[in-house]
C-alpha positions as a Markdown table, in Angstrom:
| # | Residue | x | y | z |
|---|---|---|---|---|
| 1 | Unk | 132.0 | 81.0 | 179.9 |
| 2 | Unk | 129.6 | 78.3 | 181.1 |
| 3 | Unk | 126.6 | 77.6 | 179.0 |
| 4 | Unk | 124.2 | 78.7 | 181.7 |
| 5 | Unk | 126.0 | 82.0 | 182.1 |
| 6 | Unk | 126.1 | 82.5 | 178.3 |
| 7 | Unk | 122.3 | 81.9 | 178.1 |
| 8 | Unk | 121.7 | 84.2 | 181.0 |
| 9 | Unk | 123.8 | 86.9 | 179.4 |
| 10 | Unk | 122.0 | 86.4 | 176.1 |
| 11 | Unk | 118.6 | 86.6 | 177.7 |
| 12 | Unk | 119.5 | 89.6 | 179.9 |
| 13 | Unk | 117.6 | 92.7 | 178.6 |
| 14 | Unk | 116.3 | 90.6 | 175.6 |
| 15 | Unk | 113.6 | 93.1 | 174.6 |
| 16 | Unk | 116.1 | 95.8 | 174.1 |
| 17 | Unk | 118.3 | 93.4 | 172.1 |
| 18 | Unk | 115.4 | 92.4 | 169.9 |
| 19 | Unk | 114.5 | 96.0 | 169.2 |
| 20 | Unk | 118.1 | 96.7 | 168.3 |
| 21 | Unk | 118.2 | 93.8 | 165.8 |
| 22 | Unk | 114.9 | 95.0 | 164.2 |
| 23 | Unk | 116.2 | 98.6 | 164.0 |
| 24 | Unk | 119.4 | 97.4 | 162.4 |
| 25 | Unk | 117.5 | 95.3 | 159.9 |
| 26 | Unk | 115.2 | 98.3 | 159.1 |
| 27 | Unk | 118.2 | 100.5 | 158.6 |
| 28 | Unk | 119.8 | 97.9 | 156.3 |
| 29 | Unk | 116.6 | 97.5 | 154.2 |
| 30 | Unk | 116.0 | 101.3 | 154.1 |
| 31 | Unk | 119.5 | 101.8 | 152.8 |
| 32 | Unk | 119.0 | 99.1 | 150.2 |
| 33 | Unk | 115.7 | 100.7 | 149.2 |
| 34 | Unk | 117.2 | 104.1 | 149.0 |
| 35 | Unk | 119.9 | 103.0 | 146.6 |
| 36 | Unk | 117.4 | 101.3 | 144.1 |
| 37 | Unk | 116.2 | 103.0 | 140.9 |
| 38 | Unk | 112.7 | 103.0 | 139.5 |
| 39 | Unk | 111.7 | 103.2 | 135.9 |
| 40 | Unk | 108.2 | 103.5 | 134.4 |
| 41 | Unk | 106.8 | 102.7 | 130.9 |
| 42 | Unk | 103.8 | 101.3 | 129.1 |
| 43 | Unk | 103.6 | 98.1 | 127.2 |
| 44 | Unk | 100.8 | 96.6 | 125.1 |
| 45 | Unk | 98.5 | 94.2 | 126.9 |
| 46 | Unk | 98.2 | 90.8 | 125.2 |
| 47 | Unk | 95.2 | 88.5 | 125.7 |
| 48 | Unk | 95.2 | 84.7 | 125.3 |
| 49 | Unk | 91.5 | 84.0 | 124.4 |
| 50 | Unk | 90.2 | 80.5 | 123.7 |
| 51 | Unk | 89.0 | 79.6 | 120.3 |
| 52 | Unk | 85.3 | 80.4 | 119.6 |
| 53 | Unk | 85.1 | 83.2 | 122.2 |
| 54 | Unk | 85.9 | 86.9 | 122.0 |
| 55 | Unk | 86.3 | 89.7 | 124.5 |
| 56 | Unk | 83.0 | 91.7 | 124.4 |
| 57 | Unk | 83.7 | 94.7 | 126.6 |
| 58 | Unk | 86.4 | 97.5 | 126.3 |
| 59 | Unk | 89.6 | 96.9 | 128.1 |
| 60 | Unk | 92.9 | 98.8 | 128.4 |
| 61 | Unk | 95.2 | 98.2 | 125.5 |
| 62 | Unk | 98.3 | 99.0 | 127.4 |
| 63 | Unk | 99.4 | 98.7 | 131.1 |
| 64 | Unk | 101.9 | 100.6 | 133.2 |
| 65 | Unk | 105.1 | 98.6 | 134.1 |
| 66 | Unk | 107.4 | 99.6 | 137.0 |
| 67 | Unk | 110.9 | 98.3 | 137.1 |
| 68 | Unk | 112.8 | 98.6 | 140.4 |
| 69 | Unk | 116.4 | 97.6 | 140.9 |
| 70 | Unk | 119.9 | 98.8 | 140.6 |
| 71 | Unk | 120.4 | 101.6 | 138.1 |
| 72 | Unk | 122.6 | 99.7 | 135.7 |
| 73 | Unk | 120.0 | 96.8 | 135.7 |
| 74 | Unk | 116.9 | 98.9 | 135.4 |
| 75 | Unk | 118.0 | 101.0 | 132.5 |
| 76 | Unk | 119.6 | 98.2 | 130.6 |
| 77 | Unk | 116.2 | 96.5 | 130.0 |
| 78 | Unk | 114.5 | 97.2 | 126.7 |
| 79 | Unk | 110.8 | 97.8 | 126.8 |
| 80 | Unk | 110.0 | 95.3 | 124.1 |
| 81 | Unk | 111.6 | 92.6 | 126.3 |
| 82 | Unk | 108.8 | 92.9 | 128.9 |
| 83 | Unk | 105.5 | 91.2 | 127.9 |
| 84 | Unk | 102.3 | 91.5 | 129.9 |
| 85 | Unk | 99.4 | 89.2 | 129.2 |
| 86 | Unk | 96.1 | 88.0 | 130.5 |
| 87 | Unk | 95.5 | 84.2 | 130.1 |
| 88 | Unk | 91.8 | 83.4 | 129.4 |
| 89 | Unk | 92.5 | 80.1 | 127.8 |
| 90 | Unk | 91.1 | 78.1 | 130.7 |
| 91 | Unk | 87.6 | 79.5 | 130.2 |
| 92 | Unk | 85.2 | 77.8 | 127.9 |
| 93 | Unk | 81.9 | 79.6 | 128.4 |
| 94 | Unk | 80.6 | 83.2 | 128.2 |
| 95 | Unk | 80.8 | 85.3 | 131.3 |
| 96 | Unk | 82.7 | 87.9 | 133.3 |
| 97 | Unk | 86.0 | 86.9 | 134.7 |
| 98 | Unk | 88.6 | 88.4 | 136.9 |
| 99 | Unk | 92.1 | 87.6 | 135.6 |
| 100 | Unk | 95.5 | 88.4 | 137.0 |
| 101 | Unk | 98.1 | 90.0 | 134.6 |
| 102 | Unk | 101.3 | 88.0 | 134.1 |
| 103 | Unk | 104.7 | 89.2 | 133.1 |
| 104 | Unk | 107.3 | 87.4 | 131.0 |
| 105 | Unk | 110.8 | 88.4 | 130.4 |
| 106 | Unk | 113.1 | 87.9 | 127.4 |
| 107 | Unk | 116.3 | 89.2 | 126.0 |
| 108 | Unk | 117.8 | 92.1 | 128.0 |
| 109 | Unk | 115.3 | 91.4 | 130.9 |
| 110 | Unk | 116.6 | 87.8 | 131.5 |
| 111 | Unk | 119.2 | 87.3 | 134.2 |
| 112 | Unk | 119.0 | 90.8 | 135.5 |
| 113 | Unk | 119.0 | 91.1 | 139.2 |
| 114 | Unk | 117.9 | 92.2 | 141.6 |
| 115 | Unk | 114.9 | 93.4 | 139.5 |
| 116 | Unk | 111.3 | 93.9 | 140.7 |
| 117 | Unk | 108.7 | 94.1 | 138.0 |
| 118 | Unk | 105.2 | 95.4 | 138.9 |
| 119 | Unk | 102.2 | 95.9 | 136.7 |
| 120 | Unk | 99.3 | 98.3 | 137.1 |
| 121 | Unk | 96.6 | 97.2 | 137.3 |
| 122 | Unk | 97.5 | 93.8 | 138.7 |
| 123 | Unk | 94.3 | 92.2 | 137.4 |
| 124 | Unk | 91.4 | 92.9 | 135.0 |
| 125 | Unk | 87.8 | 92.1 | 134.8 |
| 126 | Unk | 87.1 | 90.8 | 131.3 |
| 127 | Unk | 83.9 | 89.7 | 129.6 |
| 128 | Unk | 83.8 | 86.8 | 127.1 |
| 129 | Unk | 81.2 | 86.2 | 124.5 |
| 130 | Unk | 80.7 | 83.8 | 121.6 |
| 131 | Unk | 82.7 | 84.9 | 118.5 |
| 132 | Unk | 80.9 | 85.7 | 115.3 |
| 133 | Unk | 82.2 | 86.0 | 111.7 |
| 134 | Unk | 80.4 | 87.7 | 108.8 |
| 135 | Unk | 81.1 | 89.5 | 105.5 |
| 136 | Unk | 80.0 | 93.2 | 105.2 |
| 137 | Unk | 80.3 | 95.7 | 102.5 |
| 138 | Unk | 82.9 | 98.5 | 102.5 |
| 139 | Unk | 81.8 | 102.2 | 102.1 |
| 140 | Unk | 84.6 | 104.6 | 101.2 |
| 141 | Unk | 84.6 | 108.0 | 102.8 |
| 142 | Unk | 85.4 | 110.8 | 100.4 |
| 143 | Unk | 86.3 | 114.4 | 101.3 |
| 144 | Unk | 87.2 | 117.5 | 99.4 |
| 145 | Unk | 86.6 | 118.7 | 95.8 |
| 146 | Unk | 88.7 | 118.1 | 92.7 |
| 147 | Unk | 90.4 | 121.1 | 91.0 |
| 148 | Unk | 88.0 | 123.8 | 89.7 |
| 149 | Unk | 86.4 | 122.6 | 86.5 |
| 150 | Unk | 86.8 | 118.9 | 87.3 |
| 151 | Unk | 84.7 | 116.3 | 89.0 |
| 152 | Unk | 85.0 | 112.8 | 90.4 |
| 153 | Unk | 82.6 | 111.0 | 87.9 |
| 154 | Unk | 83.2 | 107.4 | 89.1 |
| 155 | Unk | 85.1 | 105.4 | 91.6 |
| 156 | Unk | 85.6 | 101.7 | 92.5 |
| 157 | Unk | 87.1 | 99.8 | 95.4 |
| 158 | Unk | 88.7 | 96.4 | 95.7 |
| 159 | Unk | 87.6 | 94.4 | 97.5 |
| 160 | Unk | 84.0 | 95.5 | 97.9 |
| 161 | Unk | 83.4 | 93.6 | 101.1 |
| 162 | Unk | 85.5 | 92.4 | 104.1 |
| 163 | Unk | 85.2 | 89.6 | 106.6 |
| 164 | Unk | 84.9 | 90.8 | 110.2 |
| 165 | Unk | 85.2 | 88.9 | 113.4 |
| 166 | Unk | 84.5 | 89.7 | 117.0 |
| 167 | Unk | 82.0 | 89.3 | 119.8 |
| 168 | Unk | 78.5 | 88.3 | 118.6 |
| 169 | Unk | 76.8 | 91.5 | 120.0 |
| 170 | Unk | 79.1 | 93.7 | 118.0 |
| 171 | Unk | 79.3 | 91.7 | 114.7 |
| 172 | Unk | 75.7 | 90.7 | 114.1 |
| 173 | Unk | 74.3 | 94.2 | 113.8 |
| 174 | Unk | 77.1 | 95.4 | 111.5 |
| 175 | Unk | 76.1 | 96.1 | 107.9 |
| 176 | Unk | 79.1 | 97.9 | 106.6 |
| 177 | Unk | 82.5 | 99.3 | 107.5 |
| 178 | Unk | 84.0 | 102.6 | 106.3 |
| 179 | Unk | 87.5 | 103.5 | 105.1 |
| 180 | Unk | 89.7 | 106.3 | 106.2 |
| 181 | Unk | 89.0 | 109.5 | 104.3 |
| 182 | Unk | 90.0 | 109.6 | 100.6 |
| 183 | Unk | 91.0 | 113.2 | 99.9 |
| 184 | Unk | 90.2 | 114.3 | 96.4 |
| 185 | Unk | 91.1 | 117.9 | 96.9 |
| 186 | Unk | 92.7 | 119.4 | 93.8 |
| 187 | Unk | 92.9 | 116.3 | 91.7 |
| 188 | Unk | 92.4 | 116.6 | 87.9 |
| 189 | Unk | 93.2 | 113.1 | 86.6 |
| 190 | Unk | 92.5 | 109.5 | 87.4 |
| 191 | Unk | 94.2 | 108.1 | 90.5 |
| 192 | Unk | 94.6 | 105.0 | 92.7 |
| 193 | Unk | 95.3 | 104.9 | 96.4 |
| 194 | Unk | 95.4 | 102.2 | 99.1 |
| 195 | Unk | 93.1 | 103.2 | 102.0 |
| 196 | Unk | 93.0 | 101.6 | 105.4 |
| 197 | Unk | 89.7 | 100.4 | 106.8 |
| 198 | Unk | 88.4 | 102.1 | 109.9 |
| 199 | Unk | 88.1 | 100.3 | 113.2 |
| 200 | Unk | 85.3 | 102.1 | 114.8 |
| 201 | Unk | 84.9 | 99.3 | 117.3 |
| 202 | Unk | 88.3 | 98.1 | 118.7 |
| 203 | Unk | 86.7 | 94.7 | 119.5 |
| 204 | Unk | 86.0 | 94.0 | 115.9 |
| 205 | Unk | 88.9 | 92.7 | 113.8 |
| 206 | Unk | 89.6 | 92.2 | 110.1 |
| 207 | Unk | 91.4 | 88.8 | 109.9 |
| 208 | Unk | 92.2 | 89.2 | 106.2 |
| 209 | Unk | 92.2 | 92.6 | 104.4 |
| 210 | Unk | 92.9 | 95.7 | 106.5 |
| 211 | Unk | 92.8 | 98.1 | 103.5 |
| 212 | Unk | 91.2 | 98.6 | 100.1 |
| 213 | Unk | 92.4 | 99.9 | 96.7 |
| 214 | Unk | 90.4 | 103.0 | 95.8 |
| 215 | Unk | 90.4 | 104.0 | 92.1 |
| 216 | Unk | 88.9 | 107.4 | 91.1 |
| 217 | Unk | 88.0 | 108.6 | 87.6 |
| 218 | Unk | 88.2 | 112.3 | 87.2 |
| 219 | Unk | 86.8 | 114.2 | 84.2 |
| 220 | Unk | 86.2 | 117.8 | 83.2 |
| 221 | Unk | 83.0 | 118.9 | 85.0 |
| 222 | Unk | 80.0 | 119.4 | 82.8 |
| 223 | Unk | 77.5 | 122.0 | 84.0 |
| 224 | Unk | 74.5 | 124.0 | 82.8 |
| 225 | Unk | 75.0 | 127.7 | 82.5 |
| 226 | Unk | 72.6 | 130.4 | 81.4 |
| 227 | Unk | 73.6 | 133.5 | 79.5 |
| 228 | Unk | 71.5 | 136.7 | 79.5 |
| 229 | Unk | 71.7 | 139.8 | 77.4 |
| 230 | Unk | 72.4 | 137.8 | 74.3 |
| 231 | Unk | 72.4 | 139.9 | 71.0 |
| 232 | Unk | 69.7 | 139.3 | 68.4 |
| 233 | Unk | 70.9 | 139.9 | 64.9 |
| 234 | Unk | 69.3 | 139.7 | 61.4 |
| 235 | Unk | 70.9 | 138.1 | 58.4 |
| 236 | Unk | 70.1 | 138.2 | 54.6 |
| 237 | Unk | 68.0 | 141.4 | 55.0 |
| 238 | Unk | 67.4 | 143.0 | 51.6 |
| 239 | Unk | 69.2 | 146.4 | 51.3 |
| 240 | Unk | 66.0 | 148.2 | 50.5 |
| 241 | Unk | 64.5 | 147.3 | 53.8 |
| 242 | Unk | 65.4 | 147.9 | 57.4 |
| 243 | Unk | 64.0 | 146.9 | 60.8 |
| 244 | Unk | 61.9 | 149.6 | 62.3 |
| 245 | Unk | 62.7 | 149.1 | 66.0 |
| 246 | Unk | 65.9 | 148.0 | 67.7 |
| 247 | Unk | 65.9 | 144.2 | 68.4 |
| 248 | Unk | 65.6 | 143.1 | 72.0 |
| 249 | Unk | 68.1 | 141.0 | 73.9 |
| 250 | Unk | 67.7 | 137.2 | 74.4 |
| 251 | Unk | 69.0 | 134.4 | 76.6 |
| 252 | Unk | 70.6 | 131.0 | 76.0 |
| 253 | Unk | 71.1 | 128.1 | 78.4 |
| 254 | Unk | 74.0 | 125.8 | 77.5 |
| 255 | Unk | 75.4 | 122.5 | 78.7 |
| 256 | Unk | 79.1 | 121.8 | 78.4 |
| 257 | Unk | 82.5 | 121.6 | 80.1 |
| 258 | Unk | 82.7 | 124.1 | 82.9 |
| 259 | Unk | 86.0 | 125.6 | 82.0 |
| 260 | Unk | 85.0 | 126.0 | 78.4 |
| 261 | Unk | 81.7 | 127.7 | 79.3 |
| 262 | Unk | 83.5 | 130.1 | 81.6 |
| 263 | Unk | 85.9 | 131.0 | 78.8 |
| 264 | Unk | 83.2 | 132.1 | 76.3 |
| 265 | Unk | 83.9 | 135.7 | 75.5 |
| 266 | Unk | 81.1 | 138.3 | 75.5 |
| 267 | Unk | 79.4 | 138.6 | 72.2 |
| 268 | Unk | 80.2 | 135.1 | 71.0 |
| 269 | Unk | 76.7 | 133.9 | 71.6 |
| 270 | Unk | 73.9 | 135.2 | 69.4 |
| 271 | Unk | 70.3 | 134.6 | 68.3 |
| 272 | Unk | 69.9 | 134.8 | 64.5 |
| 273 | Unk | 66.8 | 136.1 | 62.7 |
| 274 | Unk | 66.9 | 134.8 | 59.1 |
| 275 | Unk | 65.3 | 137.5 | 56.9 |
| 276 | Unk | 66.0 | 135.7 | 53.6 |
| 277 | Unk | 62.2 | 135.3 | 53.0 |
| 278 | Unk | 61.4 | 139.0 | 53.5 |
| 279 | Unk | 60.7 | 140.7 | 50.2 |
| 280 | Unk | 58.7 | 143.8 | 51.0 |
| 281 | Unk | 57.9 | 146.1 | 53.9 |
| 282 | Unk | 55.5 | 144.8 | 56.5 |
| 283 | Unk | 55.2 | 142.8 | 59.7 |
| 284 | Unk | 56.7 | 139.4 | 59.8 |
| 285 | Unk | 57.0 | 136.7 | 62.5 |
| 286 | Unk | 60.5 | 135.2 | 62.3 |
| 287 | Unk | 61.9 | 132.1 | 63.9 |
| 288 | Unk | 65.2 | 132.6 | 65.8 |
| 289 | Unk | 68.1 | 130.1 | 65.9 |
| 290 | Unk | 71.0 | 130.1 | 68.4 |
| 291 | Unk | 74.5 | 130.7 | 67.2 |
| 292 | Unk | 77.0 | 129.1 | 69.6 |
| 293 | Unk | 80.6 | 127.6 | 69.5 |
| 294 | Unk | 81.0 | 123.9 | 68.8 |
| 295 | Unk | 81.1 | 121.5 | 71.7 |
| 296 | Unk | 78.1 | 122.9 | 73.6 |
| 297 | Unk | 74.5 | 121.6 | 73.8 |
| 298 | Unk | 71.8 | 124.3 | 73.6 |
| 299 | Unk | 69.1 | 123.4 | 76.2 |
| 300 | Unk | 66.9 | 126.4 | 75.9 |
| 301 | Unk | 66.8 | 129.9 | 74.4 |
| 302 | Unk | 64.4 | 132.8 | 74.5 |
| 303 | Unk | 62.7 | 134.2 | 72.5 |
| 304 | Unk | 62.2 | 131.4 | 70.0 |
| 305 | Unk | 60.2 | 133.7 | 67.6 |
| 306 | Unk | 60.0 | 137.4 | 67.1 |
| 307 | Unk | 57.6 | 139.7 | 65.5 |
| 308 | Unk | 59.5 | 142.2 | 63.4 |
| 309 | Unk | 58.3 | 145.3 | 61.4 |
| 310 | Unk | 60.2 | 146.0 | 58.2 |
| 311 | Unk | 60.1 | 149.4 | 56.5 |
| 312 | Unk | 61.7 | 150.8 | 53.4 |
| 313 | Unk | 65.4 | 151.7 | 53.8 |
| 314 | Unk | 66.0 | 155.4 | 52.7 |
| 315 | Unk | 68.3 | 155.6 | 49.7 |
| 316 | Unk | 71.7 | 157.0 | 50.4 |
| 317 | Unk | 71.7 | 160.8 | 50.0 |
| 318 | Unk | 67.9 | 161.1 | 50.3 |
| 319 | Unk | 66.2 | 163.0 | 53.1 |
| 320 | Unk | 64.4 | 161.1 | 55.7 |
């Protein structure tokens, strides 16, 4: 076939032929696309921040990664072999910047093909601010109550302060940082526990210590407890005399260990009227003294004095 005839034949009905080629290509790529697999997962977002600056506004800590390729390739990739980062190292001043997210591959993700890696979002708007560093005190957070009858009398933490770093606007107003809760529920003896520091602001970091050692001292609880309806009794009363009227009840307020106070049986507390100086019938004003078990401190008792009338005691066998 002569060249002219070949060219004429090629150009004959050329629009239809072009459409046929486009359609064939579309079918080919559609087929290829329909045979590809997709896989989704999240990976931590890493930032490359220049020295002396810090990110000053919240940003997503992880991003969504889509892998698209042949099934054996897509599912052979380990998540930890995909790294997503935002490079801010070229900036040297404060401000807001729009930064694209970049992907690096390693390990199982290297040499795999065909493999398309997409990140959502594709870019971020990040704010940079001057970095500040300062030392602040640590305040432990305590919850719960020791076992009944015990109390947390003292505690200490080590260290007592921590160095924090982050954007100037977040670090400068900071006076203290807290710990995670120290649960003292049910304890009855001294204890030590390592407690992580709280990060209430994700932009503030602890470059050194991230936890403290909490030491608690637990002792039996000491309380004050009042006792009513305490018996008043007389001692050393001469046999020939008796008290004319029944003695009233009194009250005593004691301080001591809670469990020991709660274990005092009824009748073990008394107020004593010493009648050793009474020699004949008549009206006397007697001082009272508390009679309590050892180990307790008497804070108060009533009455402290009592007016008592003594009368002759009928002899045995005589008529009243």
